[in-house]
ZAMARGU-4260 file (C-alpha; in steps of 0.2 Angstrom, whole numbers, plus 5000, padded with zeros to 4 digits):
<rodrens>
0) 5000/5000/5000 | 5015/5012/5004 | 5022/5009/4988 | 5006/5013/4979 | 5003/5029/4990
5) 5020/5036/4989 | 5019/5041/4969 | 5002/5047/4971 | 5007/5058/4985 | 5021/5065/4974
10) 5010/5068/4960 | 4997/5077/4971 | 5010/5088/4979 | 5016/5094/4961 | 4999/5098/4955
15) 4997/5109/4971 | 5013/5117/4968 | 5009/5121/4949 | 4992/5129/4956 | 5000/5137/4970
20) 5012/5148/4959 | 5008/5165/4957 | 4996/5168/4942 | 4993/5184/4931 | 4975/5188/4926
25) 4974/5193/4908 | 4959/5204/4908 | 4944/5202/4897 | 4938/5217/4888 | 4924/5218/4876
30) 4932/5232/4865 | 4941/5233/4850 | 4956/5245/4847 | 4960/5255/4833 | 4976/5246/4825
35) 4985/5260/4823 | 5004/5256/4827 | 5003/5263/4844 | 4994/5257/4861 | 4988/5275/4867
40) 4969/5271/4868 | 4962/5273/4885 | 4960/5255/4885 | 4978/5252/4886 | 4981/5265/4899
45) 4968/5255/4911 | 4979/5239/4910 | 4994/5237/4921 | 5011/5234/4913 | 5021/5217/4915
50) 5036/5219/4925 | 5052/5217/4917 | 5068/5211/4924 | 5086/5209/4915 | 5090/5191/4908
55) 5107/5196/4901 | 5121/5203/4903 | 5117/5203/4923 | 5103/5193/4928 | 5091/5200/4940
60) 5097/5219/4939 | 5084/5233/4933 | 5083/5235/4913 | 5093/5249/4906 | 5079/5256/4896
65) 5060/5257/4900 | 5047/5243/4892 | 5030/5243/4895 | 5018/5228/4889 | 5000/5226/4892
70) 4989/5211/4887 | 4970/5208/4885 | 4957/5198/4876 | 4940/5199/4869 | 4931/5184/4860
75) 4939/5186/4844 | 4959/5192/4848 | 4973/5193/4860 | 4979/5210/4860 | 4997/5213/4866
80) 5003/5233/4866 | 5021/5238/4870 | 5029/5255/4872 | 5047/5252/4870 | 5057/5267/4875
85) 5075/5272/4872 | 5085/5284/4882 | 5095/5288/4867 | 5084/5283/4849 | 5101/5280/4841
90) 5103/5264/4851 | 5087/5257/4841 | 5092/5245/4825 | 5080/5240/4814 | 5084/5227/4799
95) 5073/5218/4788 | 5054/5216/4784 | 5054/5198/4777 | 5043/5187/4786 | 5053/5175/4798
100) 5070/5184/4794 | 5080/5184/4810 | 5096/5194/4815 | 5105/5197/4830 | 5108/5214/4824
105) 5091/5220/4827 | 5079/5225/4841 | 5066/5212/4844 | 5050/5211/4855 | 5039/5196/4855
110) 5029/5184/4867 | 5028/5165/4870 | 5013/5156/4874 | 5012/5139/4881 | 4994/5138/4876
115) 4991/5121/4881 | 5001/5124/4899 | 5009/5107/4896 | 5027/5115/4899 | 5033/5107/4883
120) 5025/5115/4869 | 5024/5132/4864 | 5022/5146/4850 | 5030/5162/4848 | 5026/5179/4840
125) 5041/5191/4837 | 5043/5207/4828 | 5055/5222/4825 | 5053/5240/4823 | 5049/5238/4804
130) 5034/5228/4809 | 5042/5212/4803 | 5032/5195/4808 | 5042/5181/4816 | 5033/5166/4822
135) 5039/5148/4828 | 5033/5134/4837 | 5044/5125/4852 | 5042/5107/4856 | 5051/5096/4869
140) 5053/5111/4881 | 5067/5117/4868 | 5079/5104/4876 | 5089/5100/4860 | 5091/5119/4855
145) 5088/5124/4839 | 5083/5108/4833 | 5066/5110/4844 | 5062/5127/4837 | 5052/5127/4820
150) 5052/5144/4812 | 5045/5137/4795 | 5028/5137/4805 | 5015/5151/4802 | 4999/5156/4807
155) 4987/5170/4804 | 4990/5185/4815 | 4995/5203/4814 | 5007/5217/4820 | 5008/5235/4817
160) 5023/5246/4824 | 5029/5265/4824 | 5044/5275/4830 | 5049/5291/4834 | 5062/5300/4845
165) 5057/5291/4862 | 5057/5274/4855 | 5046/5261/4846 | 5029/5256/4848 | 5019/5240/4844
170) 5002/5233/4843 | 4999/5215/4840 | 4983/5206/4836 | 4982/5186/4837 | 4965/5178/4832
175) 4959/5167/4846 | 4956/5154/4832 | 4975/5154/4828 | 4978/5147/4846 | 4975/5130/4852
180) 4970/5128/4870 | 4960/5119/4881 | 4945/5127/4892 | 4934/5122/4906 | 4918/5132/4904
185) 4929/5147/4899 | 4944/5146/4912 | 4960/5145/4902 | 4977/5142/4910 | 4993/5145/4898
190) 5011/5149/4901 | 5018/5167/4896 | 5036/5173/4891 | 5038/5191/4885 | 5055/5196/4878
195) 5065/5211/4873 | 5082/5211/4866 | 5093/5227/4863 | 5107/5222/4853 | 5118/5238/4853
200) 5118/5233/4873 | 5119/5214/4871 | 5104/5215/4883 | 5089/5204/4886 | 5075/5208/4897
205) 5061/5196/4901 | 5045/5193/4910 | 5044/5183/4921 | 5063/5183/4928 | 5072/5168/4919
210) 5089/5162/4925 | 5101/5162/4910 | 5110/5147/4917 | 5096/5137/4908 | 5101/5134/4890
215) 5089/5142/4878 | 5081/5148/4895 | 5067/5160/4887 | 5062/5147/4874 | 5057/5135/4887
220) 5039/5134/4890 | 5042/5126/4907 | 5049/5143/4913 | 5034/5153/4908 | 5024/5164/4919
225) 5006/5155/4923 | 4993/5165/4917 | 4973/5165/4918 | 4961/5170/4904 | 4943/5170/4911
230) 4929/5169/4898 | 4940/5164/4884 | 4932/5150/4874 | 4940/5141/4858 | 4930/5143/4841
235) 4929/5132/4828 | 4939/5141/4814 | 4937/5137/4795 | 4952/5140/4784 | 4952/5137/4765
240) 4966/5140/4755 | 4964/5136/4736 | 4977/5139/4722 | 4976/5139/4703 | 4992/5139/4692
245) 4991/5143/4674 | 5003/5143/4661 | 5008/5140/4644 | 5024/5128/4639 | 5032/5131/4622
250) 5044/5118/4613 | 5051/5119/4597 | 5056/5102/4588 | 5066/5097/4572 | 5054/5091/4558
255) 5056/5074/4550 | 5065/5083/4535 | 5078/5090/4548 | 5075/5107/4538 | 5066/5117/4551
260) 5060/5118/4569 | 5040/5116/4573 | 5033/5125/4587 | 5022/5116/4599 | 5012/5126/4613
265) 5005/5116/4627 | 4993/5124/4640 | 4995/5120/4658 | 4982/5121/4672 | 4983/5115/4689
270) 4972/5119/4706 | 4970/5112/4723 | 4966/5118/4740 | 4972/5116/4757 | 4956/5116/4772
275) 4958/5117/4790 | 4943/5115/4803 | 4942/5114/4822 | 4933/5098/4825 | 4931/5102/4844
280) 4940/5112/4855 | 4954/5100/4856 | 4955/5092/4838 | 4959/5100/4823 | 4955/5092/4805
285) 4968/5096/4791 | 4964/5091/4773 | 4975/5094/4758 | 4970/5090/4740 | 4983/5091/4724
290) 4993/5100/4736 | 5007/5112/4727 | 5021/5117/4739 | 5029/5130/4726 | 5025/5144/4739
295) 5035/5135/4752 | 5051/5143/4756 | 5067/5135/4747 | 5080/5125/4757 | 5097/5132/4760
300) 5111/5127/4749 | 5123/5113/4757 | 5138/5104/4751 | 5140/5087/4757 | 5158/5079/4756
305) 5152/5064/4766 | 5144/5047/4762 | 5129/5051/4772 | 5112/5060/4767 | 5111/5078/4771
310) 5096/5082/4783 | 5083/5096/4777 | 5070/5101/4790 | 5052/5100/4785 | 5044/5117/4779
315) 5028/5111/4771 | 5013/5117/4781 | 5003/5102/4781 | 5017/5093/4790 | 5022/5107/4801
320) 5008/5109/4814 | 5010/5097/4829 | 5023/5088/4820 | 5030/5082/4837 | 5017/5069/4836
325) 5028/5059/4825 | 5044/5065/4833 | 5053/5050/4839 | 5072/5056/4842 | 5085/5043/4846
330) 5103/5048/4852 | 5113/5059/4839 | 5097/5067/4832 | 5092/5052/4822 | 5074/5051/4819
335) 5062/5036/4816 | 5051/5046/4807 | 5056/5058/4793 | 5040/5068/4785 | 5052/5075/4771
340) 5052/5057/4764 | 5033/5059/4760 | 5032/5064/4743 | 5049/5055/4737 | 5051/5038/4729
345) 5069/5032/4724 | 5075/5050/4722 | 5060/5057/4711 | 5047/5068/4716 | 5028/5060/4718
350) 5014/5070/4717 | 5004/5071/4733 | 4985/5069/4727 | 4978/5070/4745 | 4980/5070/4763
355) 4970/5070/4779 | 4976/5072/4798 | 4968/5074/4814 | 4977/5082/4829 | 4975/5087/4846
360) 4980/5088/4864 | 4971/5081/4881 | 4978/5087/4897 | 4973/5081/4914 | 4985/5089/4926
365) 4994/5105/4921 | 5012/5100/4918 | 5009/5082/4923 | 5000/5073/4908 | 5000/5077/4890
370) 4994/5064/4877 | 4992/5067/4859 | 4981/5058/4847 | 4983/5059/4828
</rodrens>
């Protein structure tokens, strides 16, 4: 009996400790803001700013620059507003506008959400003074570093920025339908991390305080601050993405007499679609038909001077969301399942006619049990 009681007691204490931590209440405000690059409406002024602390170069010290960040939500969006001040605006650095572009020479501000509060998986939304959109997913609590951070993942959200002599300002709007979470009668628990990077000072400030002794520390969902969103309910989004490709192929062939070339014109027409639907608050259905991946970001060129195959990360949207369901890593980064092999046969491309997938998460005790179904 003691052998059975002891593990149960440990699990009970763990769940109690998780619930006993200080939690931040994200307010629900049934109002919309003017998405005008600067959080200066009266709504923003009523929301207290999150407290920031220096992450590096000196952990625990007061930040050298002032930062204000306010968050609220309504039935449609999660709103994030930030006033990112500079005592000397010449320290601000802004590079790039292309989506998912990243440079350590640029100012960054962003949030991480552990939307299922499982201390393992999360999503990140970042921007810079140019209004660039950078989004990524995290798996396995970022224990393997960059291998567990997928920057090829994209979802639907907006950001708007501006700047003046005092600093730069940001408004971020994330549709509730772009988040995956589990609610209990409108009560939702998540994990939140907010990060600001000041490149010319090599300074990172965070909410909550995160000790840099942990590798990839502020990417870890397990170190996020617990937050509560009361009155947030998941919707059942429908996303339909059709495509149509048309063109003309022209070839010239030498005639039988080999005296001249004859022209042959062949029209080409192709169509397909991707479909996403929220079956329940926990399950999402993805369908793809005659999928074309021409819009997917190209792989970086690599030179292989070994006898082994080169690893290219998955970038196709259909295979990205909840890709950790099939992620069975062995020692040395070896994978039992590699989705890039889908659509290839003996080195030749095989057209994907269609595909279907159902993914979801079910949590029982925050941080204790996570079950995925596919």
